[in-house]
N, C-alpha and C positions, 0 to 999 in steps of 0.2 A: 504494499499500499504506500503510495507516495506521501510526502510530507504534507502537501496541501490538502490531500483528502483526509489525512489523520486530523489535521487542525479543524476540519469541518465536522468530522464524526464525533470527536471528543465532546465539544460543547453540546451537540445534539443528545449524546448519551447522558450527560450531566443533567440536561433539562428534562429528559424522560424520567430519570430517577427522582428528580425533585417533584415532578407532577404525580408520580406514583405515591410518594410519601405524603404529599398534600392530600391526595385522594383518600389515602388510608386514614389520615387524621380526621378528615371531614366525615368519613364513614363511622368513626368511633363516637363522634359527638352527635347528639340529637337535639332537635328543637321541640320542646314541650309547649302545649297551649293551655292557657287558663282563659275561660270564658267569663265575661261580665254579663250576668243574667238578671232577669226580673222585669216586672211590668209596673211596680209601685215601690214606695219606700219600704213596705213590709216584705218585699220579695227580692230587692236588690241584693246581689251577693256575687262573690267570686266562686267559680266552679272549676276544679275542686277548691275548697277553702284551703286545704293543705296539699300542696304539690310535692311529691317525692321525686326529685330529679336525680340523675346520676352526676357524679363529679365531672365537670367540664361541659355539661349540657347548657343549652340556651333556653330561655323562656320567652314566649310571645303571648301578649294579651289580646283577646278578640272581644269586641263589644257586640254581643248578640241580644242585648236588651232592646226594648221598643222605644226608639226616638229619644233616648236619654244619654247624655254624655257621662263619661267616667274617666278616672285616671287609675293607674297603679303606681304608687309612690312609696319608696322606702320610708319606714318610720324614722323619726329623728333620733331615736334611741338606738338605731341600727346603723353601723358604719358602712354597710355595703350599699352604695348609692345607685339608685336607678329610678327613672321616672318616665312614664310613657307619654306624658303630656295629656291633653284632653283628647279623648277618642270619642267621636260621634258614633251613633248607632250604625252598625254594619262595617265598621273599620277595625283594622288591626294595628298593633304597635310594631316597631322594630323588635328584633330579638335581643335579649340581654344575657350575656354569658355569666354563668355561676361557676367560676373556676376554683372556688374554695369550699371546703366543708364547713357546715354550720347550719343554723336554723335562722332564716331571714324573714322578718316580719314587714308587712306593708299595708297600705290602706288606699282608699279612693279619696282624693282631696275634696271632692264634691260631696261625698256622703261618708265622712270619716268615722262616724259612730256605728254605722251599720254594715259597711263593706270593709272587711279586714281579711287578710290572707297571710299565708306563710309558705315559703319555699324551703324545703328541707333537703340538704345535700349531704350524702354520706362520705366517709373516708374509704380508702382502698387499702388492702393488705395482701401481700403475696410472699410466700404461699400461705394458705389458710391453716395448714397443719404440716409439721415437719419435725424430724428428730432434733434433740439438743445439739447445739453447734451450728445450726442453720442460721444464716443471716436473713431475717425477715425484713421486707421493705414496707414501711408504713407511709402512705401518701395522703396528704391532706389538701393538696392543691395541684392544679395543672399548669399554673402560671404564677409568677411572682405577684404579690398584692399591689394594688394602686398605692401611690405615694401617701405616706402617713399611716398606712395600715400594716399590722403584723399578725402573725398567727400564734395562738397559744394551744398547745397540745398537752393533754394529760394522759397518764398511764396508770392502770390498776394492775399490779402484779398479783400472782396467785395468793389468795387469802388476805389481800390488802385492800386499801382504799385508793381512790383516785388521788394522784399526786402530780405536780408539774413535771413534765418531761422535756418539752421544747417550748420555751417561753420567749415571746417577743421576736420570733424569727421571721425571715422573709424567704427562707428556703421552702421547697415544696414537699420534701420527703426526708426521711431518715431511716437508717437500718439499725436493727437491734438483734443481738445474738444471745438468746436466753441461756442461762446456765442452770436454771431450775425448771423442772418440768411443770406444766400446768397451763392455765388459760391466762393470757395477757389481753387486757381490754383498753382501748384507746378512744378518745373523743377530742374534737377540736372546735375552735371558734375563731372568729376574726375580731380584732380589737383596733380601735384608733389609738395610737400611742400617745397622742397629744390630749385628747379629751377624755379618754377612758371608756367611751361608749363601745359596746361590744354586741356581737350577735349572740344568739343562743348556741349552746353546744350542739354539735352534730349527734346523730344516733351513735350508740356505741358500736365499735368494730373490734372483733376479737380474733386472736390467733391461738393456736394450740401447739405448745412445744412438748413433744413426747419423749 
């Protein structure tokens, strides 16, 4: 193969690999939909009220109520910021990525006392069960947090209570190699390091060292 042909082929191969990796990443992430429903003040609601998304998923809100505008806006007590703006009936928001584990609360700015919702995002652990001496990977985010936010991760060792494990970090995962057999449980949240506001903890995620 001539040099000129090699120069043409190599960038094409690199581009093909990049496109494949991008396609795989896209395939792994999903977009979940929350509907804004109801015909009156007594029936306005988010559906589902509690959405259980996967780590890295995006969420989109769709106003399916009758001729009534709504918003989906993060609570001021929750540092994970998102806001759909006003959505008129029959319209949908852009999607918002939830790249961190935690429990994130929000409301409708127009009907804040009756329209409240939560997005719950779990952690990941791999492997789920393995012999002592195995390095388990505990993942609480798929991307670094926005500026000013940090992750707090707690761990409960066999027979113990939840204790701080990774506090105030911006890394997305850590590895642990248990030396005592049993179940190790983890949970994580997002915290604003300046104001102290924080999300709720994610659901517990456990590994088994045998």
